[in-house]
N, C-alpha and C positions, 0 to 999 in steps of 0.2 A: 504494500500500500504506500503510495506516494504521500509524504507528509510535508506540510508547509514549513519551510526552513525558518529558523529564528532570524530576527533583525540583524542585518549586517552591521559591523562596528561603524557607527556613524561619526564618532568624534575624530576629526581629521588629525593624523599624526604629525608631530613636528619633524623637521629635518634631522635625520639620525646623526648624532655626534659621537657614536661609539668609538670611531677611530681616532677622535681627538681628546677623549676623556683623560688619558694619561698626561697629555701636554697641558690640559687645563688645570688638572690637579697640581702639576709641577709649578705652573704659573702662580698659583695661590701662595706658594712658599716664598715668592720674591717680593720685593718692596714695590708694590703697585698702589695707585690711588684707590680709595675706598669705593668710588663710583664704579671703576672697572671691576673691582673685587665683587661688588654686588651683582654685576651683569654675569660674571663667570659662575657665581654660586647659583644664580637663577637658572642658567643653562644646565648646570650639573644636576640640580634638583629635578628639573623638568625631564632631562634625558633618562635619569635612573628610574623615575616613575614610569616613563614610557616603555623602557626595556624590561620592566618587571622586577626591579630591585628596590622595593619600597623602603627597606631599612637604610640604604645609602641615600635615597631621596630625602628621608626624614633628617638624616645627619646634616646634609648641605642646606636643607630648609632652615634648620635651627641656626646655623652659622649666618645664613642670609638675614634672619630676623635681627641678629646682633648688629650687623652692618647697617641695616636700614633704620634701626632705632637711633644709631649714632648720627646718620645723615639727616634723619627726620624730614624726608622729602616724599610727597604724594606718590611719585613714580615708583619708589622703592616698595611702599606698602601695597601698591597695586600689583606688583610682581609677586610679592609674598602671598597675597590672598589668591592670586591665580594658581600658584603651585598647590595651595590647599584645595582649590576647586578640582585640580587634576587628581589629587590624592583620593578625594571622595568619589570622583567619577570612576576611577579604576577599581575602587573597592565597592562600587555599585550602591553607594549611599547618595542617591540622586538629589534628595532635598537639601542636604548639606552642601553638595556640589554646587547647586544653583545659588544658594545663599552666599557662598564665598566668591563665586563669579560676579554676583551683584555688587559685593563689597569692592572687588577689584575694579569694576566699572566706575564706581563712585570716586575712587582715588584717581583713576585715569582722567575723569572729568575735571577734578580739581587741578590736575597737572596739565589740562588742555591738550591731551594726546588723543586725537580722534582715532588713530589706528588701534590704540590699545582698547578704546571703548568698543570699536567694531569687533575686535578679536574676542572680547568677552561675550558680546551678543552672539557671535558664532558658536562659542562654547555652550552657551545656554540653550541655543536652538538644538545643538547636538544632544544635550541631555534629554530634552523633551522627546526627541525621536527615539533615543535609546529606551525611554520609558514606554514608548508606543503611542505617544500623543502626537500623531502626524499633523493634526490641525494646527496646534500651537507651534509645532516645528516649522511648518510652512509660513505661518504668520510672522515668526521671528526672522526667518531668512528673507522674506519679501520686504520687510521693513528696512533691511540694511543693504540689499543688493545694489540699489541705485547709488547709495553713498560710496560703496566700494568701487563701482564702475567709474565714478568721477575721480576717485583718488588714484586710480591706475595701479593699485596694489594687486598684481596677478596672483600672488600666493593666497591672499584672503579670498579673492574672487574664485579661485579654483576650489577652495574649501566650501564656499557657499554653493557653487554649482554642484559639487558632489553631494552636499547635504540635501539640496532640492531634489536631485535625482533619486536618492534613497526614499525621500518622502513620497514622491510620485510612485515609486515601485511598490511601496507598502499600501498604497490605495489602488493598486492595479492599473495605473495609467502608465503603461510600459513604454509607449512611444516617447512621451515626455521624459520618462526616467532615462531612457537610452540617450536622448538628446543632451540633457544636462550633464549626465555622467561622462559622456564622451568629450564634451567641452572641457570638463575638469581634467580628464586624463591628458588631453592635448596640451593644456596650459602647463600641467606638471611636467610633462615630457620636455616641453620647450625650456622650462626652468631647471631641468635636471633633478627634480624632486622625486627620486625613485620610490621612496616609501609611500608618499601620497599617491603616486601613479599606480603602485601596486594595490593600494586601497581602492582606487577607482576601478581597476580591473576586477577586483573582488565584487564590486558593485555590479559591473556588467555581467559577470558570471552569475550572480544571484538573480538579476533581472531575467536573463535567458533561461535560467532554471525555472522560474515562475511561469515562463511562457512555454515550458516543455521543450525548449531548445537545448537539450542536454549536451550535445556535441559542441555547441557554441560556448557553453559553460566551461567545458574542458579546454577549449581553445584559449579563453582568457586566463584560466588557471595556469596553462603552459606558458603564457606570456609572462606571468609573474615569476615562474621558475627560471625563465631565460634572462630575466632582468638582473640576476646576481645581486639581489637586494637582501640586506640583513634585516629580516622582518622582526617586528616586536613579537614576544611570546604569545600574546592574546590573539594577534592576527594569524600567526603560524598555526596555532591550535584550531582556529576557525577554518583555515584552508584545508587542513587534514580532514576535519569532520565534514566539511562541505564536499570535498572531492569524493569521500566515501558515499555520501548521499547521492551524488550524480551518478556514480557507477552503479549504485543500487537501482536507480530508475532506468539505467541502460541494461539492466539484468546481467551485468558483468560482475557477478557476486564475488569471484576470487579477488578482483582488483578492489572492490568495495571493502572486503574483509581486511586486505592489506593496509588500506588507509585508516580503517577503524583502529587497527592495532597500533599504527604510528601515532594516531591521535591520543590513544590511551597512554602510550609510553611517554609522549611529549608532555601531556597534561600532568602526569605524575612527576616528571623531571622538573617542571616549572612550578609544581605545587598549585596548579590552577584547578581547584575542585569543581568549579562551575563547568569548565570545559570537559573535565573528566566525566561528569554525570551525563552530559550530552553525548559524549563519545560512547559511553556504555550503552545508552539507549539506542544509538545508531547501530552499534554492533548487535544488539538484541534483535533489531529488525532484520539484519542480514542473516543471523543465525535462524530466525524464524522462517525466512524464505528458503534457506538451505535444509529445512526440516530438522535442524539441530535444536529442538525445542527446549531441552533441559538447559543447554548453554544459554539460550535466550532468557529463560527465567532466572538463571543465576546472575546474569548481567543486570537484569531489572532489580533484583533484590539488592545487589550492591549499590545501584543508583538510589534506591529507596533509603538505604542506611546512610549514605553520604548526604542526601537531601535533608534528612532529619538532623544530621550532625551540624550542618551549617544553617539549619533553621530556614530553609528556602521553601516556602509554600508553593511557589510557582513551579519549581523543578520537581517537588514531591508530587504535585498534582499531575504533571506530565508523565512521571514514572508510573503512577497509578493507572493513567489512561492507557499507556503502552502495555502494562501488564494485562489490563482488561482485553486489549486487542489480541495479544498472544494467547491468552486463555480461551478466547472465543475460537481461534483457529484450532486449539487443542481440544475443543468441545468440553472444556471445564466451565460450564455455563454458570454455575453458582458462584464460582470464584470471580468470573468476569463481571457479573452483576455487582458483586461486593466491591470490587476495585473501581468500577465506574462510579458507584455511589460515594466511595471515599474521595475520589477525585472531585466529584461535584460539590461535596461539602466545602472543600478548600476553594474551588473556583467561585462558588456563590459568595463565600466569605470575602474574597478578594475582588469580586465584581468583574470577573473575566467572562463576559457573556458568550463570546464565540466558543470558548472551551466547554462551557456548560452545554451548549447546543450539541457539540461533538459527543459528549458523554451520554446525553439523552438519546442521540441517534444510535450510539453503540449499544445501549440497553435495549432499545427497540429491536435492533438486529438480533440480539441474543435471544430475546423472548420469541421472536419469529422462528429461529432455528430450533428452539425447544418445543415448538408447537403450542405454546401458551399464547393463543391469539388474543385473549382478553387483555393480558398485560401488554402484548405487542401493540394492540390498538390504543391502549391507555397512553403508552409512551409516545406514540405518533401524535395523539391529540395534545399531549404535553408539549411536544416539540412545536406544534402550531401555535399553542397558547403562549409559549415563552417568546416566540418570535413576535407575536402581536403585542405582548407586554413591552418588549424592547422598543418597538416602534412608538407605542403610547408614551413610554418614559421619555424617549428622546423629544417628542413633541411637547410634553409637559415641561421638560427642562428648558426648552427654547422659549416657551410662553412665560415661564417664571423669570427667566433672564430679562425678557423684554419688559415685564411688569416692574421688576426691581429698577431697571434703568429709567423707566418713566417716573417712578416714585422719587428716585434720587434727583432727577431733573426738576421735578415739581418742588421738592423741598429747597433745593438750591435757589430756585426762583423766589420762593416765599422769603427766604433769609435775605436775599438781595433787596427785595422790595421793602422789608422791615428796616433794613439798614439805611436805605435811602430816606425813608420817613424820619428816622432818628436824626440824620444829618440835617434835614430841612428844618426840623423843630429847633435844633441847636442854633442854626443860623438865624432863625426868626427871633429867638431870645436875645442873641447878641445884638441884633439890630435895634430891638426895643431898648436895651440898656444904653446903647449909644444915643438914642433919641432922648431918653430921660436925663442923662448926665451932661450931655453937651448942648442940648437945645438947638438954637438957630445955627450956631457955628457947625454943630454936627450935621445939621441939615444941608448946609452948603458943602461940607466935606463929602456928605453922602451923595449929593448931586454930582460932584466932581468924580467921585469914585464910580458912581453909577454910569456916568458917561464913558469913563475909561473902560469899565466892565463891559459896556455894550459893544464898544469897538473891539475889545479883546474877544468877546463872545463871537462876534461876526468872523473875526480872523480864525478863531478856534473851530467854529462851525464849518468854515470853508476848508480848512486843513483836514478836519475830520471827514468831510465829504470826499475829499481827494483820496484820503487813506482808505476809506470804505470802498471807493470805486476800484482802487488798486487791488485791494484784497479780493473783491469779487472777480476781477479780471484774472488774478493769480489762481483763484479757486477754479475758474472755468478752464484755464490753461492746464491746470493739474489734472482735472477730470478728462480733458481731451487727450492728454498724454497717456493716462491710464487706459482710456478706451482704445486708443491707437495701439498700445502695447498688447492689450487683450486681442484685438483684431489680428495683429501680426502673428501672435501665438496660434490663434485659431486657424488663420490662413496657412501657416506653416504645417500645422497638423493635417489640414485638408490636403495640402500638396503631397505630404508624405504618404497619407492614406491612398491618394490617387495613384501615386507611383507604385505603391505596393500592390494595388489592384491591377495596374498595368503589368507588373511582374507575373501575377497569377495568369493573366491573359497570355502573356508571352510563353510561360511554361506550358500552358495548354496547347499552344500552336506548335511548339517545337516537337519534332518527331519523338514518339515515345519508345520505351525500351523494347516493347513487343516487336516493333518494326525492325529495330536494329538486330534483334535476336534472329529474325528471319534472314537478314543480310548475312550474319555469321553468329553462331552461338558464342564464339570466342571474340569478344569486343569490349571496348570501354569508351566512355565519353567523359573527359575531364572538362568541366564547365564552371568558370569562376568569374562572374561579372564584377567589374570594378565598382560600379554603383548598383542600385537595386535592379534596374533593367540593363540589358546587354546589347551592344552593337554587334557582337559575334552571334552567329546562329548556325545550327547544324540541321541537315535535312536528308531524308532517305525515302526510297519508294521501291517496292518489289513488284515487278511487272508480271502479268499472267504468262509471258513467254520465257520465264526462268532467267530474267535479268534483274540485277540490283543496281539502282542508281543512287549514289550518295554524294554528299557535298559538305564542305565546311567553309563558311564565309566570314569575312571581317569587314563590316560596314564602316563608312566614315563616321568618326566620333564614337562616343560611348554614352551611357546613361539614356535619358529620354530621347535625344535626337538619334542616337545609334539604334535605340529600340524601334523607332518608327521605320528606319531603313531596313532593319532585319525583318520586320513584319511584311514590308513591301517585297523584299527578295523572296521570302518564304511563299507568299501568295503567287508571285510570278512563276516560280518553279513548279508549283502545283498546276498552274494553268498550262505551262509549256509541256511538261512531261506527262502528267496524269490526264489532262483534258485533251491535249493535242497529240498525245502519244508519240512524242519525239524522243528517241533513245540514242542519238548521236551526241557525244560529249561536246565537240566544237560547235555544232548547230545549236545545242541548248544554250551555250554561253553567248553566241551571237544574238539569239532571240532575246535572252535575258538583258543584254546590253541595250538592244533597241527599246525594250519596254521601260528600262530605267531612265534612258535619255528622254523618252516621250513623257514619262510620268513627272520628271523633274524639270521638263521644259528647257533642256540644255541645248540651246540653238547656236551659240557663238563661242569663240575662243576665250572671251572674257568672263564666261560663266564660272561660277564656283565648281570646282571639280569634285562634286559629291558622287558617291558610288560605293563600290565594294571590291575587295580582293577575294578570290574564291579558288578552291581546288575541287574539281568535279570528276567523278569516276563512274564508268558504266561497266559492270562486271557481268560478262556472259558466262553463266555457269554451265552451259551446254558444252563449250569447248575450253572452259577455264581460261579465257583471255580477259584482259582488262584494258579499256580505252580511257585515257586520262587527258583532260584539258584543264589549263589553269590560267588565271589572271593574277599574276604576281605571287600566288601561293603555290609552292611546289608540292610534289608527292614524294614521300620517302619510303623506300622498300628495303627491309632488312632480311637477308637470305644468307644462311651459313655464316653468321657473325660479321657479315659485310653489309654496310649501308650504301645504297646507291640512290641518287636523287634524280627524279624526273623534273626537268626545268619547266617553269611556267613562262607564258608570254609576258613580256615586260609592259603590260598595259592593264588598266583596271576595267571593271564593269562600270561604264559611265563615259562621259565626254573626256577624250584624251588628246587626239590629234584631229586636224581638219579632215584628213582622209582616213576614214575608219578601216582598219585592217581586220580580216577575219581571224578568228582564233585557230590555232593549230592543235593537233592531237597526237598522242603517242600510244601505241598498242604494245602490250607485253604479254608473254605467256607466263601464267602463274604456276607455281609449284606448291604442293602441300607443305604447310609449315611456314610459308611466306608471311611476313608481318608488314602490313601497310599502315603508314602513319601520315596524318595531316595535322597541321598546327597553324594557328594564327600567330601574329608577331608579339602578342602579349607575353607569352612565356619567355622567349629568348631576349626580349627587350627589358625585362624586369631588372631594376637596380637592386643590388644587395651584396652579400658576401662580406668578407673582412674589410674590403676597400670601397664598398658602395658602388661597384661598377656593374655594367650590364652582364647578364648571364651569357648571352650570345648563342648563335645558332649551332656552333660547333659543340658547345657543351651539351645542348639538347640532343644532338646526334649521338654523342658519346654515351649519354644516359640511356637512349633508346637501344643502343647496341648492348649495353650492360644488362638491361631488364627484359629483352625481347623473348628470352627462352622461358620465362616464368609465366604462370597463368595471367590472363588479361586483367582480371580483377585485382591481382596483386600488383600488376604494372601500374594500375590507376593509383593505388595507395602509395607506391614508390615515387611516382611523378608528383603527386600532391605534396608528399612530405619533402621532397627535394625542393619544390618551389617555395614552400613556406619557410624551410630552413635558409634558403638563399635570401628570401625577402627579409626575414627577421622582423625588426620593428619598423622598417621603412614602409611607406605607403605603396599600395598596388597602383601602378601607373596606367594600366590598360586592362580591358577585358582579356581573359585567358581561356583558350579552348584548344584541346588536343583530342584527336580521335585515333584509336588503334583498332585494327581488324586483323585477325589471323585467318589465313586461307585454310 
């Protein structure tokens, strides 16, 4: 059973100083100013907290407090309270963590350090998300993101982008989550912040996991391993446990068990009992799938004992629920009901409504398996009632909040009105005293003062009117900016959704595997679009007279423009070969060129040279001959460990020269075991390797000779791995497509 993975570590990690720790400690022994000493102590306390050495963090935090008391500056106290916030965050005391971050922000405000204030707000937002309060987490991040963008601090901006990505992930808005997390990863990569980049990759792995894209999850986890980053213990524990969960969902249980064991060993080594409990429960799930039920129950019992020892109701409830699920599979129905009930007592106590629903659902399932349909029906009704009650509670809470807000505003207005009346009465009494004591002289003074007051009032009124107008204008502008920002985000989502839909259409149009299997049971198609949709496309058709026609094309551009060209080429090939029954390779290319030129209205030499490169083959299986024609794309034949290349005509499918030349063809006699390969230029043109250079066509040919003797499916894996290893962390520059067919 796939389980929802716990929240990813949201609190963005500081730049690792592990390799500088010794030099910083040595520097403390020299005669340096107290200001610099305070900065070093702050860095050491922060770093040791981050890498899981709280006793050393406490030591340097104490020394820091001595220095800042001596300096008595707001900035120093701000740093001290921030280290305390870190301490309570890592020990999961979130209320104390927020309290100390708030104190730190107050001292940064006194010191007029806006970056420090923003950093504390980021920390506070992170705590809210770690607690599971996504609403407050998003509110905190959206309050500060515009300030950070103006400040130009890319480190803080990457932190906030990553935080927003995790918030969106935990409310299942995955497109937005990927968008913000990828922005954070790119910023951290540009700045060389490897730890933060690794944390972003964990976020992308988690998002793809929730979308059931488990292989993409592994892809991002592998990127972390390749980054050679010294990860914090908490994050390393999470990666081991998460990798185990991914392999579990891929039904690769041996790999899942391997990572469960690593997670358990590492948790014990770092004395991280929270991670150890989660690792034991993960391993229990794997053992349950492997039918090693006794081992599964032993793991859960260990998790229950540890949860009780650290007094964690949340983990204890999770362990009880897991025990209930395993007991259900073992048909220990009474035990399952008992543990679901124990879990529910804790979840109701801690107001974890989603887990309560899970336990009610588990109990309903058990009673159904027992044949106790009365209780089964009761729990199903309870499930419905509980969901309705949650909805009513949410609405009531919202209504109560609005009522409190209204009453508060009403009381504030009453107090303000009463205060105004008191001021007016006092002013009247003063005026009366003046009239009584000063008589006519006071009257003259009053007239003079009244006149001056009148003119001052007019000036004040005019100035006040101007200020109010400016405030209204600013308010309108702010609202317009917010609306425009919302529209941009919505439009961006619509565009991404549209392109994803275009990808589904393109995937449906491309020749499916059944057709390629009829061409040859031994085949592979490596297809890696640079963007969501591809300018490369592959096409095949098996004729009634025992011929196979197949092609691989590279259209001008990639992404959406390339996708349009690929759809056009696919449609024209269907018309020429299937409808018009033309089976001659050069004639097919000549006809295709005519249709592309007419469709794109390419009439003169000054027209844009849009079109495509293509390799096209017609395999006559009656006499085992193959006719090839190509536009810039060659055909490669590997026979007896020797690769020979059939050259293409040096012109594209599209407008090229004033006098259009017909395409030529080459015919070869095939032999059993021959391997035919076609490739677009995306594979050999990819930058990568140790020096960031192109892979080149010769390396591709060498790779094909090395792998041609193994099964085609394994050739596909070898080519894919070779491409990813070569590319490394560099961006893919073009669409990639390679086709292999064994005769």
